MARMIKOL-271494 format. One record per residue (C-alpha): residue in three letters; z, x, y; chain. Coordinates in steps of 0.02 Angstrom, whole numbers. Layout:
# residues N
+--------+--------+--------+--------+--------+
| residu |     pz |     px |     py | chaine |
+--------+--------+--------+--------+--------+
|    Ala |      Z |      X |      Y |      A |
...
+--------+--------+--------+--------+--------+
END
This chain:
# residues 307
+--------+--------+--------+--------+--------+
| residu |     pz |     px |     py | chaine |
+--------+--------+--------+--------+--------+
|    Unk |      0 |      0 |      0 |      A |
|    Unk |    -49 |     67 |    171 |      A |
|    Unk |     95 |    104 |    287 |      A |
|    Unk |     84 |    193 |    453 |      A |
|    Unk |     58 |    181 |    640 |      A |
|    Unk |   -122 |    118 |    618 |      A |
|    Unk |    -79 |    -21 |    496 |      A |
|    Unk |   -172 |   -175 |    556 |      A |
|    Unk |   -171 |   -359 |    510 |      A |
|    Unk |   -327 |   -403 |    411 |      A |
|    Unk |   -452 |   -505 |    511 |      A |
|    Unk |   -608 |   -577 |    429 |      A |
|    Unk |   -695 |   -591 |    598 |      A |
|    Unk |   -726 |   -404 |    590 |      A |
|    Unk |   -857 |   -428 |    455 |      A |
|    Unk |   -973 |   -505 |    583 |      A |
|    Unk |   -943 |   -398 |    736 |      A |
|    Unk |  -1087 |   -321 |    831 |      A |
|    Unk |  -1085 |   -132 |    853 |      A |
|    Unk |  -1159 |    -47 |   1005 |      A |
|    Unk |  -1275 |     96 |    954 |      A |
|    Unk |  -1377 |    181 |   1089 |      A |
|    Unk |  -1414 |     27 |   1192 |      A |
|    Unk |  -1427 |    -98 |   1050 |      A |
|    Unk |  -1301 |   -219 |    978 |      A |
|    Unk |  -1322 |   -228 |    790 |      A |
|    Unk |  -1226 |   -313 |    648 |      A |
|    Unk |  -1088 |   -208 |    572 |      A |
|    Unk |  -1177 |   -180 |    406 |      A |
|    Unk |  -1335 |   -122 |    497 |      A |
|    Unk |  -1251 |     -1 |    617 |      A |
|    Unk |  -1312 |    175 |    576 |      A |
|    Unk |  -1338 |    348 |    649 |      A |
|    Unk |  -1452 |    483 |    583 |      A |
|    Unk |  -1398 |    616 |    458 |      A |
|    Unk |  -1462 |    737 |    591 |      A |
|    Unk |  -1336 |    676 |    720 |      A |
|    Unk |  -1225 |    812 |    792 |      A |
|    Unk |  -1070 |    711 |    755 |      A |
|    Unk |  -1113 |    697 |    570 |      A |
|    Unk |  -1174 |    875 |    552 |      A |
|    Unk |  -1043 |    966 |    654 |      A |
|    Unk |   -909 |    850 |    723 |      A |
|    Unk |   -988 |    890 |    891 |      A |
|    Unk |   -932 |    752 |   1009 |      A |
|    Unk |   -789 |    666 |   1100 |      A |
|    Unk |   -713 |    494 |   1080 |      A |
|    Unk |   -583 |    372 |   1143 |      A |
|    Unk |   -481 |    232 |   1066 |      A |
|    Unk |   -449 |     91 |   1192 |      A |
|    Unk |   -353 |    -74 |   1183 |      A |
|    Unk |   -416 |   -238 |   1254 |      A |
|    Unk |   -274 |   -343 |   1323 |      A |
|    Unk |   -297 |   -513 |   1405 |      A |
|    Unk |   -481 |   -482 |   1442 |      A |
|    Unk |   -464 |   -306 |   1512 |      A |
|    Unk |   -454 |   -130 |   1442 |      A |
|    Unk |   -282 |    -52 |   1459 |      A |
|    Unk |   -280 |    110 |   1561 |      A |
|    Unk |   -471 |    118 |   1561 |      A |
|    Unk |   -480 |    243 |   1704 |      A |
|    Unk |   -366 |    363 |   1612 |      A |
|    Unk |   -468 |    348 |   1453 |      A |
|    Unk |   -632 |    379 |   1543 |      A |
|    Unk |   -555 |    527 |   1635 |      A |
|    Unk |   -509 |    605 |   1469 |      A |
|    Unk |   -679 |    567 |   1391 |      A |
|    Unk |   -779 |    645 |   1533 |      A |
|    Unk |   -660 |    792 |   1550 |      A |
|    Unk |   -681 |    829 |   1366 |      A |
|    Unk |   -869 |    813 |   1375 |      A |
|    Unk |   -876 |    933 |   1522 |      A |
|    Unk |   -768 |   1058 |   1429 |      A |
|    Unk |   -888 |   1064 |   1281 |      A |
|    Unk |  -1045 |   1064 |   1389 |      A |
|    Unk |  -1099 |    888 |   1344 |      A |
|    Unk |  -1189 |    785 |   1476 |      A |
|    Unk |  -1151 |    606 |   1422 |      A |
|    Unk |  -1300 |    544 |   1521 |      A |
|    Unk |  -1220 |    387 |   1592 |      A |
|    Unk |  -1097 |    368 |   1735 |      A |
|    Unk |   -917 |    312 |   1714 |      A |
|    Unk |   -964 |    143 |   1787 |      A |
|    Unk |  -1108 |    126 |   1664 |      A |
|    Unk |   -993 |    173 |   1520 |      A |
|    Unk |   -867 |     41 |   1573 |      A |
|    Unk |  -1010 |    -84 |   1578 |      A |
|    Unk |  -1060 |    -35 |   1401 |      A |
|    Unk |   -882 |    -66 |   1341 |      A |
|    Unk |   -873 |   -237 |   1422 |      A |
|    Unk |  -1048 |   -282 |   1361 |      A |
|    Unk |   -991 |   -248 |   1183 |      A |
|    Unk |   -832 |   -352 |   1188 |      A |
|    Unk |   -919 |   -496 |   1278 |      A |
|    Unk |  -1058 |   -498 |   1150 |      A |
|    Unk |   -922 |   -519 |   1019 |      A |
|    Unk |   -828 |   -651 |   1121 |      A |
|    Unk |   -672 |   -542 |   1120 |      A |
|    Unk |   -527 |   -568 |   1239 |      A |
|    Unk |   -364 |   -497 |   1167 |      A |
|    Unk |   -294 |   -404 |   1018 |      A |
|    Unk |   -445 |   -290 |   1008 |      A |
|    Unk |   -459 |   -104 |    976 |      A |
|    Unk |   -617 |    -11 |   1029 |      A |
|    Unk |   -679 |    157 |    967 |      A |
|    Unk |   -798 |    238 |   1092 |      A |
|    Unk |   -891 |    388 |   1021 |      A |
|    Unk |  -1012 |    508 |   1105 |      A |
|    Unk |  -1099 |    648 |   1011 |      A |
|    Unk |  -1220 |    780 |   1072 |      A |
|    Unk |  -1365 |    687 |    989 |      A |
|    Unk |  -1497 |    720 |    858 |      A |
|    Unk |  -1538 |    895 |    796 |      A |
|    Unk |  -1710 |    961 |    755 |      A |
|    Unk |  -1629 |   1045 |    604 |      A |
|    Unk |  -1451 |   1065 |    541 |      A |
|    Unk |  -1380 |   1196 |    659 |      A |
|    Unk |  -1234 |   1227 |    778 |      A |
|    Unk |  -1352 |   1282 |    917 |      A |
|    Unk |  -1348 |   1152 |   1057 |      A |
|    Unk |  -1524 |   1207 |   1108 |      A |
|    Unk |  -1588 |   1126 |    948 |      A |
|    Unk |  -1533 |    953 |   1006 |      A |
|    Unk |  -1687 |    844 |   1029 |      A |
|    Unk |  -1618 |    680 |   1095 |      A |
|    Unk |  -1501 |    607 |   1222 |      A |
|    Unk |  -1318 |    594 |   1170 |      A |
|    Unk |  -1276 |    463 |   1040 |      A |
|    Unk |  -1160 |    327 |   1107 |      A |
|    Unk |  -1074 |    209 |    986 |      A |
|    Unk |   -945 |     74 |   1023 |      A |
|    Unk |   -852 |     -8 |    879 |      A |
|    Unk |   -746 |   -156 |    936 |      A |
|    Unk |   -633 |   -240 |    809 |      A |
|    Unk |   -508 |   -382 |    810 |      A |
|    Unk |   -358 |   -273 |    771 |      A |
|    Unk |   -176 |   -320 |    788 |      A |
|    Unk |    -37 |   -201 |    741 |      A |
|    Unk |     48 |   -254 |    580 |      A |
|    Unk |    224 |   -305 |    639 |      A |
|    Unk |    301 |   -219 |    487 |      A |
|    Unk |    258 |    -51 |    567 |      A |
|    Unk |    383 |    -90 |    705 |      A |
|    Unk |    508 |   -178 |    594 |      A |
|    Unk |    511 |    -48 |    455 |      A |
|    Unk |    464 |    110 |    550 |      A |
|    Unk |    372 |    259 |    476 |      A |
|    Unk |    423 |    411 |    375 |      A |
|    Unk |    361 |    584 |    426 |      A |
|    Unk |    338 |    745 |    328 |      A |
|    Unk |    319 |    913 |    414 |      A |
|    Unk |    152 |    989 |    366 |      A |
|    Unk |    119 |   1174 |    340 |      A |
|    Unk |    -39 |   1152 |    446 |      A |
|    Unk |     -4 |   1211 |    623 |      A |
|    Unk |    -80 |   1144 |    783 |      A |
|    Unk |   -199 |   1278 |    848 |      A |
|    Unk |   -176 |   1359 |   1019 |      A |
|    Unk |   -288 |   1319 |   1169 |      A |
|    Unk |   -392 |   1476 |   1142 |      A |
|    Unk |   -436 |   1422 |    964 |      A |
|    Unk |   -468 |   1235 |    977 |      A |
|    Unk |   -387 |   1159 |   1130 |      A |
|    Unk |   -290 |   1007 |   1069 |      A |
|    Unk |   -321 |    919 |   1234 |      A |
|    Unk |   -499 |    894 |   1173 |      A |
|    Unk |   -511 |    723 |   1090 |      A |
|    Unk |   -656 |    786 |    987 |      A |
|    Unk |   -732 |    732 |    822 |      A |
|    Unk |   -668 |    888 |    734 |      A |
|    Unk |   -508 |    822 |    653 |      A |
|    Unk |   -506 |    909 |    484 |      A |
|    Unk |   -343 |   1003 |    516 |      A |
|    Unk |   -258 |    836 |    550 |      A |
|    Unk |   -333 |    757 |    394 |      A |
|    Unk |   -267 |    900 |    288 |      A |
|    Unk |    -95 |    883 |    368 |      A |
|    Unk |    -94 |    696 |    333 |      A |
|    Unk |   -145 |    725 |    153 |      A |
|    Unk |      5 |    840 |    131 |      A |
|    Unk |    120 |    706 |    201 |      A |
|    Unk |     48 |    572 |     89 |      A |
|    Unk |     67 |    682 |    -64 |      A |
|    Unk |    248 |    710 |    -15 |      A |
|    Unk |    277 |    521 |    -11 |      A |
|    Unk |    282 |    503 |    178 |      A |
|    Unk |    173 |    396 |    292 |      A |
|    Unk |    112 |    523 |    419 |      A |
|    Unk |    125 |    707 |    460 |      A |
|    Unk |    232 |    797 |    588 |      A |
|    Unk |    149 |    958 |    647 |      A |
|    Unk |    222 |   1115 |    725 |      A |
|    Unk |    138 |   1234 |    847 |      A |
|    Unk |     98 |   1416 |    810 |      A |
|    Unk |    274 |   1467 |    862 |      A |
|    Unk |    362 |   1342 |    749 |      A |
|    Unk |    411 |   1222 |    887 |      A |
|    Unk |    384 |   1036 |    857 |      A |
|    Unk |    217 |    982 |    929 |      A |
|    Unk |    147 |    813 |    878 |      A |
|    Unk |     96 |    706 |    730 |      A |
|    Unk |    -74 |    702 |    648 |      A |
|    Unk |   -129 |    548 |    748 |      A |
|    Unk |     11 |    509 |    869 |      A |
|    Unk |    124 |    596 |    995 |      A |
|    Unk |    305 |    631 |    950 |      A |
|    Unk |    468 |    597 |   1044 |      A |
|    Unk |    653 |    614 |   1005 |      A |
|    Unk |    806 |    542 |   1092 |      A |
|    Unk |    958 |    656 |   1110 |      A |
|    Unk |   1116 |    596 |   1200 |      A |
|    Unk |   1019 |    475 |   1310 |      A |
|    Unk |    882 |    602 |   1349 |      A |
|    Unk |    701 |    584 |   1295 |      A |
|    Unk |    617 |    744 |   1232 |      A |
|    Unk |    436 |    778 |   1190 |      A |
|    Unk |    338 |    939 |   1167 |      A |
|    Unk |    269 |   1045 |   1308 |      A |
|    Unk |     99 |    967 |   1279 |      A |
|    Unk |     13 |   1135 |   1254 |      A |
|    Unk |    -27 |   1103 |   1072 |      A |
|    Unk |    -55 |    916 |   1066 |      A |
|    Unk |   -176 |    785 |   1127 |      A |
|    Unk |   -143 |    732 |   1306 |      A |
|    Unk |   -107 |    556 |   1247 |      A |
|    Unk |   -125 |    413 |   1371 |      A |
|    Unk |     25 |    322 |   1296 |      A |
|    Unk |    124 |    485 |   1293 |      A |
|    Unk |     96 |    508 |   1479 |      A |
|    Unk |    141 |    327 |   1516 |      A |
|    Unk |    307 |    344 |   1425 |      A |
|    Unk |    349 |    501 |   1524 |      A |
|    Unk |    305 |    413 |   1687 |      A |
|    Unk |    405 |    258 |   1640 |      A |
|    Unk |    557 |    367 |   1603 |      A |
|    Unk |    540 |    451 |   1771 |      A |
|    Unk |    520 |    285 |   1862 |      A |
|    Unk |    671 |    207 |   1777 |      A |
|    Unk |    799 |    345 |   1790 |      A |
|    Unk |    787 |    400 |   1608 |      A |
|    Unk |    803 |    588 |   1586 |      A |
|    Unk |    642 |    651 |   1506 |      A |
|    Unk |    593 |    829 |   1461 |      A |
|    Unk |    432 |    912 |   1403 |      A |
|    Unk |    504 |   1061 |   1312 |      A |
|    Unk |    507 |   1168 |   1157 |      A |
|    Unk |    624 |   1108 |   1020 |      A |
|    Unk |    639 |   1134 |    833 |      A |
|    Unk |    660 |   1034 |    674 |      A |
|    Unk |    848 |   1062 |    688 |      A |
|    Unk |    844 |    954 |    844 |      A |
|    Unk |    737 |    825 |    758 |      A |
|    Unk |    849 |    806 |    605 |      A |
|    Unk |   1002 |    773 |    714 |      A |
|    Unk |    915 |    662 |    843 |      A |
|    Unk |    987 |    492 |    885 |      A |
|    Unk |    814 |    412 |    883 |      A |
|    Unk |    636 |    464 |    848 |      A |
|    Unk |    476 |    373 |    892 |      A |
|    Unk |    290 |    406 |    903 |      A |
|    Unk |    162 |    343 |   1028 |      A |
|    Unk |    -22 |    300 |   1022 |      A |
|    Unk |   -150 |    183 |   1098 |      A |
|    Unk |   -156 |     68 |    947 |      A |
|    Unk |     26 |     56 |    896 |      A |
|    Unk |    107 |     84 |   1066 |      A |
|    Unk |    281 |    141 |   1014 |      A |
|    Unk |    328 |    151 |    830 |      A |
|    Unk |    503 |    199 |    770 |      A |
|    Unk |    524 |    341 |    646 |      A |
|    Unk |    657 |    310 |    515 |      A |
|    Unk |    644 |    471 |    414 |      A |
|    Unk |    586 |    650 |    437 |      A |
|    Unk |    573 |    765 |    286 |      A |
|    Unk |    685 |    650 |    185 |      A |
|    Unk |    821 |    647 |    318 |      A |
|    Unk |    873 |    479 |    387 |      A |
|    Unk |    854 |    454 |    574 |      A |
|    Unk |    983 |    343 |    658 |      A |
|    Unk |   1005 |    176 |    572 |      A |
|    Unk |    830 |    174 |    498 |      A |
|    Unk |    766 |     57 |    633 |      A |
|    Unk |    712 |     60 |    814 |      A |
|    Unk |    854 |    122 |    923 |      A |
|    Unk |    911 |     59 |   1092 |      A |
|    Unk |    807 |    183 |   1193 |      A |
|    Unk |    651 |    153 |   1088 |      A |
|    Unk |    669 |    -35 |   1114 |      A |
|    Unk |    694 |    -14 |   1300 |      A |
|    Unk |    543 |     99 |   1320 |      A |
|    Unk |    435 |    -18 |   1215 |      A |
|    Unk |    479 |   -161 |   1331 |      A |
|    Unk |    438 |    -57 |   1485 |      A |
|    Unk |    274 |     -2 |   1408 |      A |
|    Unk |    217 |   -178 |   1364 |      A |
|    Unk |    257 |   -232 |   1541 |      A |
|    Unk |    154 |    -87 |   1609 |      A |
|    Unk |      6 |   -133 |   1496 |      A |
|    Unk |     11 |   -312 |   1563 |      A |
|    Unk |     24 |   -251 |   1743 |      A |
|    Unk |   -121 |   -130 |   1723 |      A |
|    Unk |   -240 |   -252 |   1640 |      A |
|    Unk |   -201 |   -393 |   1761 |      A |
|    Unk |   -256 |   -277 |   1903 |      A |
|    Unk |   -417 |   -222 |   1817 |      A |
|    Unk |   -527 |   -374 |   1789 |      A |
|    Unk |   -709 |   -314 |   1790 |      A |
+--------+--------+--------+--------+--------+
END
């Protein structure tokens, strides 16, 4: 049985959704890209996961900032403006008559290759743009039961190897880390940086609560998560001590609360790390408070961004 931060309630409507592929909206079972696409051949591309709430995309500006920053860093000209990309996103959800409880995966690759090769000069097409929008509600058991983490032996690479701020298609190190966690009987993987400090999880950002303080990593070896940043900002705005700092597994094992953050799940409590119970094996007081503040911020942001 699947259990984790991306556990979603099954929705039969997803069998008939239309997928945006390079300007066309096609049925799900007909949505395809070429075997010569840079994303398939090399993992050469950037992507975003975005939530639709009450007819608007939550924190859309922040997501587009990260997408275009990542594309610039890897020398990829997306070929459409931010405004045009936002229009593509809204075109897709409107074609599917979607209004709420939707998760969108926006993917941009370098495009088609003349031949299988890393060389960007052998790209022969415009970038490939795909938008997959699904009716996708978080399974409430993820919040109620929490998740169990296992610390992987796979380390997060440093910025001069593969900068973890790049939300790129190359995720193999995270897949390997997750496989280790699953084989150990956990739900997801906790990952350390090259110095042994706690960094992040394989698909979410990681926080602990210690004596009323909220701690997360320095951010140097983890994705610059949109939800992660919102939680830090909400702490600062509400008088909650929050620190981006180095800390170790010793701090984690003795923490009062642990939770992870991500666009899909929002905040999810962690009940166990490496077989050690965290708190009372349920969401703690701080986690509950921050979840409430976050949901309020999502509603405020989307009510102000009706396009």
